[in-house]
C-alpha positions in Angstrom: 13.5 -102.4 37.6 10.2 -102.9 35.8 7.7 -102.6 38.7 7.4 -101.9 42.4 4.6 -103.0 44.6 4.4 -102.3 48.4 1.6 -102.7 50.9 -0.7 -99.6 51.2 1.2 -97.9 48.3 0.3 -97.2 44.7 1.8 -99.7 42.2 4.6 -98.2 40.1 5.7 -99.5 36.6 8.7 -98.4 34.6 9.4 -98.7 30.8 12.7 -98.3 29.1 14.0 -98.0 25.5 16.6 -100.1 23.7 19.4 -98.2 25.5 17.9 -98.9 28.9 16.9 -95.3 29.4 13.7 -94.7 31.3 11.0 -93.6 29.0 7.8 -93.9 31.1 6.7 -94.2 34.7 3.1 -95.3 35.5 1.7 -94.8 39.0 -1.7 -96.1 39.9 -4.0 -93.9 41.9 -7.6 -94.0 42.9 -8.2 -91.3 40.3 -6.5 -93.3 37.6 -3.0 -93.9 36.3 -0.5 -91.1 36.3 2.1 -91.3 33.5 5.3 -89.3 33.1 7.4 -89.6 29.9 11.0 -88.9 29.0 12.4 -88.2 25.5 16.0 -88.2 24.3 18.1 -87.0 21.5 20.3 -89.6 19.9 22.3 -91.7 22.4 22.5 -89.0 25.0 21.8 -90.3 28.5 20.1 -87.2 29.7 16.6 -86.3 28.5 15.8 -83.6 26.0 12.2 -83.4 27.2 10.0 -84.5 30.1 6.3 -84.6 29.7 4.6 -84.5 33.1 1.4 -86.1 34.3 -0.8 -83.1 33.4 0.6 -82.8 29.9 2.9 -79.9 30.6 6.5 -80.4 29.5 10.1 -79.1 30.2 12.8 -79.1 27.6 16.6 -79.3 28.2 19.6 -78.3 26.1 23.2 -79.5 26.5 26.7 -78.6 25.1 29.1 -81.2 23.6 30.4 -82.0 27.1 26.9 -82.9 28.3 26.6 -79.8 30.5 23.1 -78.4 30.9 22.9 -75.2 28.9 19.2 -74.4 28.8 15.9 -75.2 30.5 12.6 -74.2 29.1 9.8 -74.9 31.6 6.1 -75.6 31.1 5.3 -71.8 31.0 7.9 -71.1 28.3 10.4 -69.5 30.7 14.0 -70.1 29.7 17.0 -70.5 31.9 20.5 -70.4 30.3 23.9 -71.5 31.5 27.4 -71.2 30.1 30.5 -73.2 31.1 34.2 -72.8 31.0 37.3 -74.9 31.7 36.8 -78.0 33.8 33.1 -77.6 33.1 32.9 -74.9 35.7 29.7 -72.8 35.5 30.5 -69.3 34.2 27.1 -67.6 33.7 23.6 -68.2 34.7 20.7 -66.2 33.2 17.2 -66.3 34.5 14.0 -65.8 32.4 14.0 -62.1 33.2 17.4 -61.6 31.7 19.4 -61.2 34.9 22.8 -62.8 34.6 25.2 -63.8 37.4 28.9 -64.4 36.5 30.9 -67.0 38.4 34.7 -66.7 38.8 37.5 -69.2 39.5 41.2 -69.0 40.3 44.1 -70.7 38.6 43.4 -73.9 40.6 39.8 -73.9 39.3 38.5 -73.1 42.8 35.5 -70.9 43.2 36.7 -67.3 43.7 33.5 -65.2 43.6 30.6 -63.8 41.7 29.6 -60.7 39.8 25.9 -60.1 40.3 23.4 -58.8 37.8 24.2 -55.2 38.7 27.9 -55.6 38.0 29.0 -55.7 41.7 31.7 -58.2 42.7 32.0 -60.5 45.7 35.5 -62.1 45.6 37.6 -64.6 47.6 41.3 -64.4 47.9 43.7 -67.3 48.7 47.2 -67.5 50.1 50.0 -69.5 48.6 48.8 -72.6 50.4 45.4 -72.3 48.8 43.7 -71.2 52.0 41.0 -68.5 52.0 42.6 -65.4 53.4 40.3 -62.6 52.1 36.6 -62.1 51.5 35.6 -58.9 49.8 31.9 -58.0 49.7 29.9 -56.1 47.1 30.4 -52.7 48.9 34.2 -53.3 49.4 34.0 -54.5 53.0 36.9 -57.0 53.7 37.1 -59.9 56.1 40.6 -61.4 56.6 41.5 -64.9 57.8 44.7 -66.2 59.4 45.9 -69.8 59.9 48.5 -71.7 62.0 51.1 -74.1 60.6 48.5 -76.9 60.8 46.1 -75.0 58.5 43.7 -74.3 61.3 41.8 -71.0 61.4 43.2 -68.9 64.2 41.8 -65.4 63.5 39.0 -63.7 61.6 39.3 -59.9 61.3 36.2 -57.9 60.5 36.0 -54.6 58.5 35.8 -52.6 61.7 39.1 -54.3 62.9 37.3 -56.4 65.6 38.5 -60.0 65.6 37.6 -63.5 66.7 40.6 -65.6 67.9 40.4 -69.4 67.8 42.3 -72.0 69.9 42.4 -75.7 69.1 43.3 -78.9 70.8 45.6 -81.6 69.4 42.6 -83.2 67.5 42.0 -79.9 65.7 38.8 -79.1 67.6 38.0 -75.5 68.7 38.4 -75.2 72.4 38.4 -71.4 72.9 37.0 -68.4 71.0 38.0 -64.9 72.2 36.1 -61.9 70.8 38.0 -58.6 70.8 36.8 -55.2 69.8 38.7 -52.9 67.5 40.4 -51.3 70.5 41.6 -54.7 71.8 39.1 -54.9 74.6 37.8 -58.4 75.2 34.1 -58.7 74.2 33.6 -62.3 75.4 35.3 -65.7 75.7 33.7 -69.0 74.8 35.2 -72.3 75.9 34.3 -75.7 74.5 34.9 -79.1 76.0 34.6 -82.6 74.5 34.5 -86.2 75.8 36.8 -89.0 74.7 34.5 -89.8 71.8 34.9 -86.3 70.5 31.4 -85.2 71.4 30.8 -81.7 72.6 30.0 -81.8 76.4 30.2 -78.1 77.4 30.0 -74.7 75.9 30.5 -71.8 78.3 30.1 -68.2 77.3 29.6 -65.0 79.3 25.8 -65.3 79.4 25.2 -69.1 79.4 26.6 -72.5 80.2 25.4 -75.3 77.9 26.1 -78.9 78.8 25.3 -82.2 77.0 25.0 -85.8 78.0 24.7 -88.8 75.6 23.7 -92.4 75.5 25.8 -95.2 74.1 24.3 -94.6 70.7 25.6 -91.1 70.7 22.1 -89.5 71.1 21.7 -86.5 73.3 19.9 -87.5 76.5 20.2 -84.1 78.3 20.8 -80.6 77.2 21.2 -78.2 80.1 21.3 -74.4 79.7 22.1 -72.4 82.8 21.0 -75.2 85.1 17.7 -76.1 83.3 17.8 -79.4 81.5 15.7 -80.8 78.7 15.9 -84.6 78.9 15.2 -87.1 76.1 14.5 -90.8 76.0 14.5 -93.0 72.9 12.7 -96.2 71.8 14.3 -99.4 70.6 14.4 -98.1 67.0 16.3 -94.9 68.0 13.3 -92.6 67.7 12.8 -89.9 70.3 10.0 -91.2 72.6 10.1 -88.9 75.7 11.0 -85.3 76.4 11.0 -84.1 80.0 12.1 -81.1 82.1 9.6 -78.8 80.3 6.3 -77.3 81.2 4.3 -80.2 79.6 6.4 -83.3 79.1 6.0 -85.1 75.7 5.4 -88.7 74.9 6.0 -89.7 71.2 5.0 -93.0 69.5 6.1 -94.0 66.0 4.9 -96.3 63.3 6.9 -97.1 60.1 9.1 -94.2 61.0 6.3 -91.7 61.2 4.8 -90.0 64.2 1.6 -91.8 65.2 0.9 -90.4 68.6 1.9 -87.4 70.6 1.1 -86.9 74.3 1.4 -83.4 75.7 1.5 -83.4 79.5 -1.7 -85.1 80.9 -3.8 -84.0 78.0 -5.5 -86.4 75.6 -2.8 -87.5 73.0 -2.9 -86.4 69.4 -3.2 -89.3 67.0 -1.8 -89.0 63.5 -2.6 -90.9 60.3 -0.7 -90.7 57.0 -1.2 -91.5 53.3 0.6 -94.3 51.6 3.1 -91.8 50.3 3.8 -90.6 53.9 2.0 -87.2 53.9 0.0 -86.5 57.1 -3.7 -87.1 56.5 -5.3 -86.4 59.8 -4.5 -85.5 63.4 -7.1 -85.7 66.2 -7.3 -85.8 70.0 -10.6 -87.6 70.0 -12.1 -84.8 72.1 -13.3 -82.4 69.4 -10.1 -81.3 67.6 -9.6 -83.0 64.2 -7.5 -81.5 61.4 -7.5 -83.1 57.9 -5.0 -82.6 55.1 -5.6 -83.5 51.4 -2.8 -83.9 48.9 -2.4 -84.1 45.2 -1.0 -87.3 43.5 2.4 -85.4 43.2 2.5 -84.5 46.9 1.1 -80.9 46.9 -1.0 -79.8 49.8 -4.5 -79.0 48.3 -6.8 -78.6 51.3 -6.8 -78.4 55.1 -9.9 -78.2 57.3 -11.2 -78.7 60.8 -13.7 -81.5 61.1 -16.7 -81.7 63.4 -17.5 -84.6 65.6 -19.5 -86.2 62.7 -16.5 -86.0 60.4 -18.0 -83.1 58.3 -16.0 -80.0 57.5 -16.1 -77.3 60.1 -16.7 -74.1 58.1 -14.8 -72.0 60.6 -11.6 -73.3 59.0 -11.1 -74.6 55.5 -8.2 -73.6 53.3 -7.6 -74.7 49.7 -4.4 -74.1 47.7 -4.1 -73.7 43.9 -0.9 -74.1 41.9 0.3 -73.5 38.3 1.9 -76.1 36.1 5.3 -75.5 37.8 3.7 -76.3 41.2 4.0 -72.7 42.3 1.4 -71.4 44.7 -1.1 -69.1 42.8 -4.1 -69.0 45.0 -5.5 -69.5 48.5 -9.2 -69.9 49.4 -9.7 -69.4 53.1 -13.1 -69.7 54.8 -12.3 -66.8 57.1 -9.9 -64.5 55.4 -11.4 -64.9 51.9 -9.8 -65.4 48.5 -6.3 -64.6 47.4 -4.8 -64.9 43.9 -1.1 -64.4 43.0 0.8 -63.7 39.8 4.5 -64.6 39.7 7.3 -63.6 37.4 10.1 -65.7 35.9 12.1 -65.5 39.1 9.3 -67.0 41.1 8.5 -63.7 42.9 5.0 -62.5 43.5 4.3 -59.5 41.3 0.5 -59.1 42.0 -1.8 -60.1 44.9 -5.6 -59.9 44.7 -7.8 -60.3 47.7 -11.5 -60.8 47.8 -13.1 -60.5 51.2 -16.8 -60.9 50.7 -17.8 -58.3 48.0 -14.8 -56.1 48.7 -11.9 -56.6 46.3 -8.4 -55.0 46.4 -5.0 -55.7 44.9 -1.4 -54.9 45.4 1.4 -54.8 42.8 5.1 -55.6 43.6 8.1 -54.3 41.7 11.6 -55.8 41.9 15.0 -54.9 40.6 17.3 -57.4 38.8 18.7 -58.6 42.2 15.1 -59.5 43.3 15.0 -56.6 45.8 11.5 -55.3 46.5 11.6 -51.7 45.1 7.9 -50.7 44.9 4.5 -51.6 46.3 1.4 -50.2 44.6 -2.2 -50.4 45.8 -5.3 -50.6 43.7 -8.1 -49.0 45.7 -10.7 -51.5 47.1 -14.1 -51.7 45.5 -17.3 -53.6 45.9 -17.3 -56.2 43.2 -15.5 -53.8 40.8 -13.0 -54.8 38.2 -9.5 -53.9 39.3 -7.5 -52.0 36.7 -3.7 -51.8 36.8 -3.8 -48.2 35.6 -5.6 -47.3 38.8 -2.7 -48.4 41.0 -1.2 -45.9 43.4 2.3 -46.3 44.7 2.1 -47.1 48.4 5.8 -47.5 49.2 9.1 -47.5 47.5 12.6 -48.5 48.5 16.2 -47.5 47.6 19.2 -49.9 48.0 22.9 -49.4 48.4 25.7 -51.3 46.7 25.5 -54.2 49.2 21.8 -54.7 48.5 20.7 -53.1 51.8 17.6 -50.9 51.9 18.7 -47.3 52.8 15.4 -45.6 52.4 11.8 -46.7 52.4 8.9 -44.3 52.4 9.6 -42.0 55.3 12.3 -44.2 56.9 16.0 -44.0 56.5 18.5 -46.8 57.4 22.2 -46.3 58.4 24.6 -49.2 58.7 28.0 -49.7 60.5 31.3 -50.8 59.0 30.3 -54.5 59.2 27.0 -53.9 57.3 24.7 -54.2 60.3 21.9 -51.8 60.9 23.0 -49.1 63.3 20.2 -46.5 63.2 16.7 -46.4 61.8 15.1 -42.9 61.5 11.4 -42.3 60.8 10.6 -38.8 59.5 6.9 -38.4 58.9 5.6 -35.0 58.0 4.2 -33.1 60.9 5.9 -35.3 63.5 9.2 -35.3 65.3 11.8 -37.7 63.9 11.9 -41.1 65.6 15.3 -42.7 65.9 16.1 -46.3 67.0 19.6 -47.4 67.6 21.1 -50.9 67.4 24.2 -52.2 69.1 26.1 -55.3 68.0 28.8 -57.5 69.5 31.9 -58.8 67.8 30.0 -62.0 66.8 27.4 -60.0 64.9 24.7 -60.5 67.5 22.2 -57.8 68.3 22.8 -57.0 72.0 20.9 -53.7 72.6 18.1 -51.7 71.1 17.5 -48.1 72.1 13.9 -47.0 71.2 12.6 -43.5 70.4 10.6 -43.4 73.7 13.8 -43.9 75.7 13.3 -47.6 76.5 16.3 -49.9 76.1 16.3 -53.7 75.7 19.3 -55.9 76.3 19.6 -59.3 74.5 21.9 -62.2 75.7 22.9 -65.4 73.9 24.6 -68.7 74.5 27.7 -70.0 72.7 25.6 -71.1 69.7 24.0 -67.7 69.2 20.6 -68.8 70.7 19.0 -66.0 72.6 18.6 -66.9 76.2 17.1 -63.7 77.6 16.0 -60.2 77.0 15.9 -57.5 79.7 14.4 -54.1 79.8 17.1 -51.7 81.1 16.2 -48.7 83.3 12.9 -47.9 84.8 9.8 -49.9 83.7 6.5 -48.0 83.2 4.9 -50.1 86.0 5.5 -53.0 88.4 3.2 -55.2 86.2 5.1 -54.5 83.0 7.1 -57.3 81.5 10.7 -56.4 82.1 12.5 -59.8 81.5 12.0 -62.8 79.3 14.0 -66.1 79.6 14.0 -68.6 76.7 14.3 -72.3 76.5 15.8 -74.4 73.7 15.8 -77.9 72.5 18.6 -78.0 69.9 17.7 -75.3 67.4 14.0 -75.3 68.4 12.8 -72.4 70.6 10.5 -74.4 72.8 9.5 -71.9 75.5 9.7 -68.5 77.2 9.0 -67.3 80.7 8.1 -63.7 81.2 8.8 -61.8 84.4 7.2 -58.5 85.7 9.3 -55.6 86.7 8.8 -56.5 90.4 10.5 -59.9 89.7 7.3 -62.1 89.9 6.6 -64.7 87.2 4.2 -63.7 84.5 3.1 -65.7 81.4 5.0 -68.9 80.6 4.7 -70.5 77.1 5.8 -73.8 75.7 5.8 -74.6 71.9 5.7 -78.1 70.5 6.9 -78.8 67.0 6.6 -81.6 64.5 9.6 -83.8 65.1 12.7 -82.8 63.2 11.2 -79.6 61.9 10.2 -76.0 62.8 6.5 -76.5 62.1 4.7 -75.7 65.4 1.8 -77.9 66.3 0.8 -76.9 69.9 1.2 -74.1 72.4 1.0 -74.7 76.2 0.4 -71.6 78.2 0.6 -71.2 82.0 -0.2 -68.2 84.1 -0.9 -68.3 87.8 -2.6 -71.7 88.6 -4.1 -72.1 85.1 -2.6 -74.0 82.2 -4.1 -74.1 78.7 -3.3 -76.3 75.7 -4.0 -75.0 72.2 -3.2 -76.8 68.9 -1.5 -74.8 66.2 -2.7 -75.0 62.7 -0.1 -74.0 60.1 -0.4 -73.1 56.5 1.6 -74.3 53.5 4.9 -72.8 54.7 4.5 -73.9 58.3 3.4 -70.4 59.6 1.1 -70.4 62.6 -2.4 -69.4 61.4 -4.8 -70.6 64.1 -4.8 -71.6 67.8 -7.5 -74.2 68.5 -8.8 -75.4 71.8 -8.9 -79.1 72.7 -12.6 -79.0 71.8 -11.8 -77.7 68.3 -12.8 -74.1 68.8 -10.6 -71.4 67.2 -9.3 -68.9 69.8 -6.8 -67.0 67.7 -6.2 -66.3 64.0 -3.1 -64.7 62.4 -2.1 -63.9 58.9 1.4 -62.7 57.8 1.1 -60.1 55.1 3.2 -60.6 52.0 6.1 -58.1 52.4 4.1 -56.4 55.1 2.5 -56.4 58.6 1.0 -59.3 60.5 -2.7 -59.1 61.5 -4.5 -61.2 64.1 -7.8 -61.8 65.8 -8.1 -62.8 69.4 -10.8 -64.4 71.5 -10.9 -64.7 75.3 -10.0 -68.0 76.9 -12.9 -69.2 79.1 -11.1 -70.2 82.2 -13.0 -72.5 84.5 -12.4 -70.5 87.6 -14.3 -67.5 86.2 -18.0 -67.4 85.5 -17.7 -64.8 82.8 -15.3 -63.8 80.0 -14.7 -60.3 81.4 -11.9 -61.4 83.7 -10.4 -63.9 81.3 -7.2 -63.5 79.3 -6.9 -63.6 75.5 -4.7 -66.2 73.9 -2.3 -65.2 71.2 0.8 -66.6 69.4 4.1 -64.8 68.9 5.4 -67.3 66.3 5.6 -66.0 62.7 7.3 -67.6 59.7 9.0 -70.9 60.7 11.8 -70.2 63.1 10.7 -66.6 63.9 9.5 -65.1 67.2 7.8 -61.7 67.3 9.4 -59.0 69.6 6.7 -56.6 70.6 9.2 -53.9 71.8 10.8 -53.5 68.4 8.3 -55.1 65.9 11.2 -57.3 64.7 11.1 -61.1 64.3 13.9 -62.9 66.1 15.1 -65.5 63.5 17.7 -67.6 65.3 21.0 -66.2 63.9 19.5 -62.8 62.8 16.6 -60.4 63.1 14.0 -60.0 60.3 12.3 -56.6 59.7 8.9 -57.2 58.1 8.7 -53.5 57.2 11.7 -53.5 55.0 11.5 -57.2 54.0 15.2 -57.7 55.0 17.4 -58.8 57.8 19.2 -56.3 59.9 22.6 -57.9 59.4 24.4 -59.7 56.6 24.2 -63.5 56.3 26.8 -65.0 58.7 27.6 -67.7 56.1 28.2 -65.2 53.3 27.6 -66.5 49.8 26.7 -69.9 51.4 23.3 -68.3 52.0 22.9 -67.0 48.4 24.1 -63.9 46.5 21.8 -61.5 48.4 23.3 -61.4 51.9 20.8 -59.1 53.6 17.6 -60.4 51.9 14.9 -62.7 53.1 13.6 -65.4 50.9 12.5 -64.4 47.4 9.0 -65.7 47.8 7.7 -66.0 51.4 4.5 -67.8 50.2 6.6 -70.9 49.5 10.1 -70.5 51.0 11.3 -70.4 54.6 14.5 -69.5 56.5 14.2 -70.9 60.0 17.9 -70.4 60.9 18.2 -66.9 59.5 21.1 -68.3 57.4 20.1 -69.9 54.1 17.7 -67.8 52.2 17.8 -70.0 49.1 17.1 -73.5 48.1 20.5 -75.1 48.6 22.1 -76.7 45.6 22.1 -80.5 45.8 25.0 -82.5 44.3 22.7 -84.5 42.1 25.6 -86.4 40.5 26.4 -87.9 43.9 22.9 -88.8 44.7 21.8 -90.2 41.3 24.9 -91.4 39.6 27.6 -91.9 42.2 31.1 -90.4 41.9 34.8 -91.2 42.2 36.3 -88.8 44.7 39.7 -87.2 44.8 41.1 -90.2 46.6 39.9 -92.6 43.9 37.1 -94.0 46.1 33.6 -94.8 44.9 31.0 -92.7 46.8 27.3 -91.9 46.5 24.5 -93.4 44.3 21.3 -93.5 46.4 18.5 -93.7 43.8 18.2 -96.2 40.9 14.7 -95.5 39.7 15.6 -92.2 37.9 17.4 -91.9 34.6 21.1 -91.3 33.9 22.9 -93.8 36.2 23.3 -96.4 33.5 27.0 -96.8 32.7 27.9 -94.7 35.7 26.7 -96.7 38.7 25.1 -100.0 39.3 23.8 -102.3 42.1 25.7 -105.6 42.5 23.6 -107.0 45.4 20.6 -105.9 47.4 21.5 -106.6 51.0 18.4 -105.4 52.8 15.1 -105.2 51.2 12.7 -102.2 51.3 11.5 -101.3 54.8 8.0 -99.9 55.5 9.1 -96.6 53.9 10.6 -98.2 50.8 14.2 -97.5 51.8 16.6 -100.3 51.2 20.4 -101.1 51.2 22.6 -102.5 48.5 26.2 -103.0 47.4 27.1 -100.8 44.5 29.9 -100.1 42.0 30.7 -96.8 40.4 32.5 -96.5 37.0 35.8 -94.7 37.0 36.4 -92.9 33.6 40.0 -92.4 34.4 40.8 -96.2 34.7 37.9 -97.4 32.6 36.9 -99.9 35.3 34.2 -100.4 37.9 35.1 -99.5 41.5 33.4 -101.2 44.4 32.0 -98.8 47.0 33.3 -99.8 50.4 30.2 -99.2 52.6 26.8 -100.2 51.3 24.5 -97.5 49.9 21.1 -96.8 51.3 18.5 -96.1 48.6 15.6 -93.8 48.4 12.3 -95.6 47.5 12.1 -96.6 43.9 8.6 -95.3 43.8 10.0 -91.8 44.2 10.7 -89.7 41.1 13.9 -87.8 40.8 12.0 -84.6 41.5 10.5 -86.1 44.6 13.9 -87.2 45.9 15.2 -83.7 45.4 12.1 -82.2 47.1 12.4 -84.6 50.1 16.1 -83.9 50.5 15.4 -80.1 50.5 12.5 -80.6 52.9 14.6 -82.7 55.3 17.4 -80.1 55.2 15.1 -77.1 55.8 13.5 -78.9 58.7 16.7 -80.3 60.1 19.8 -79.3 62.0 23.4 -78.7 60.9 26.4 -79.5 63.0 29.5 -77.3 63.1 31.4 -79.8 61.1 28.9 -79.6 58.2 27.0 -82.7 58.8 23.2 -82.2 58.6 20.2 -84.4 59.5 16.5 -84.0 59.1 13.2 -85.7 58.5 11.4 -85.3 55.2 7.7 -84.6 54.7 7.3 -88.4 54.0 8.8 -89.2 57.4 12.1 -90.5 56.0 15.2 -89.5 58.0 17.9 -88.1 55.7 21.5 -87.2 56.5 24.4 -85.8 54.6 27.2 -83.3 54.5 27.5 -79.7 53.3 30.3 -78.4 51.1 32.4 -75.2 51.8 29.8 -72.8 50.5 26.8 -74.5 52.3 25.4 -76.5 49.5 24.3 -80.1 50.0 27.2 -82.2 48.9 25.8 -85.6 50.0 22.4 -86.8 51.0 21.2 -90.3 51.8 18.3 -92.0 53.6 18.7 -93.8 56.9 17.6 -97.4 56.7 
């Protein structure tokens, strides 16, 4: 491929050397031609150096087997890797010197890790090669039992509680029985399927969930405890209608991207995009207009509200700055002021400086080798003064146990149960009585009750998928007009609404949240109370965190900012309701959404995060990751850098590894079949995979289909891949393909069988399958 030209897209040109290795890529932009270069050592297929468009470069080192052994990035930071038999990774060392060791059994199967602090997490297998024991860093052990058909029938937890699984003839789980350590039943979940094998019903003690499908297998109705969310689709299979909610949605699509969104009877939002697929502008034509500006490499550089004349509205303008590694290093906000960040070799923020007007202040963050936050220091604010590191005063410090859980932070102590879940939190401030909060959990590791220091107790209930369906205040409420119950509504994994009820049983505030399709980025909030309904548009920042609520006329009614490893702050303004003449009787609008996938619980200060609860005070989850090492080697931790990373499910705190070999080179699987190969514009596939015939040319997004062959080293021959491959656009770089896959995964959903699906930031739908530890084993675009 020498060039690629598409309507409304920059021209792309490729250059190769005598060995057909890609050496240059030229992309034309309004600002000029962007050139990326690749250099090689000898006849090696993989590059020894990549020189990026801005002149920065990354160098790569390899062993005699071709395994990547070292990466030196544009900042001089060096990552090192060591391999053993069968090219299995044995060690990985980050630029700060922290080394993780990986272990394998006699069958070369992954068997555990030793973290940088010398603590082991190991897996044991029975004589049939099945996982039968999982031992955590602190010695906790989970055990697994199987039937003669190799189906999991029991998981026993460290406290001797157990989950029992029953299956049908097709191997599908039909019944899950949870039993406490004393044998008492803690709940039964029953699952039913239709003749096509699709889940139709999931009944658990607190919720009954039912599904209906169309002929294409798409969900047309999801009913939870009698309340249905109904969906309709257009001719192209895109979701076009959502009903059964406070404000029904109408969606229109163009070239696979959202072009219009109607919310109830309100004026529809119109969306426009760049040639590369990034959202450029959204407006309702009635005063609200939000513009985004992007770099040539797809980084968000600026977002701003526009006035009626198209000029920037100074009440909201945010600009983002990055280093040569595309890491966020600064934010300029027209309201909150200037922020600058310094990062270490692990990508964690070590310093934050804020300038609000003439007042300047800074915080310093210290971490251990496992990236746990150990210390926060404050440099006293000054008026235009130079901030000096030696003037920093320790503001808080934390101590961790062997499992990586915080056990003490400032004046707060944390105690955990036998399964590693927070059982008690005790605050002991000098001069005050100790405050103790107690946490109760069910056998499925779900928080079911919190007992607060003031005597209040809250009960939490869930459906079969762990989605919270209600919370109820137990005992006497302080008044008849206090909120005593909240019911939640779901659309798949998206929390789309809540209905509050007063202690006397009457309905209080109802809220609906609308998200960007296929993601957890909120874009609107509909609120109803009494006979009044208000629509506000949500403006999110780089990570999709709600930052502003804007009226339909473009006025900001609420602002929020999540502190880095700290508290959330907000500013509210009254809503001018038409039935009142003055603001005195009007309500304030606010938003309880925090980081993507998180909901603020006022009673505890915790953030409900789908499968877990996040504590902003400690910067950790209350319970270990339900998917174990599948979520990274820090089971209790939140993401290592909240400025750039998200965890909407409360499961995967890391960037999942992508099987790049499958995506870029193709593979021969254990059955001898050719699989993979979904991008031909990047280097490395020559001699490994090739296209024999393009069967469907590029669509409006640049995705196309082709017949491919993959080379089998064992037989020395080319193997035809049975089904055709769908290919990512040739205009995308390898880095962009990886970024789009990660984005689609983070914004998408994962089925119980490991299949995942999502929409990337460029609007391309991507699907794939996860492996046993939760990494992305396959990923391909949908044509």
